[in-house]
C-alpha positions, 0 to 999 in steps of 0.5 A: 386272233381273228380268222376273217380277212376283214377283221385282220385288215381292220386290226392292221389299219388300227395298228398302223395308226398306233391304236388311234381308232379315230385315225383309222376310221378316218383313213378308211373313210378316205379310202371309201370316198376315193373308191366311191369316186372311182366307181362313179367315174366307171358308171359315167364312162359306161353310161356314155359308152366309155372304154367298154363299148364293143369293138374297142381294145381299151381293156386289152 
């Protein structure tokens, strides 16, 4: 049994794809691409002041 959470998550993803490593990797890559896109949107919002500008209540 794996003790590290990341290894457990990987095992779960592979199991959800019936042991298909290629399918599991594809799923992980798609999730990673989505997270990178969200991060870029966050960077863009911060660069122009976005919801993090002082004095706004966007995060509350």
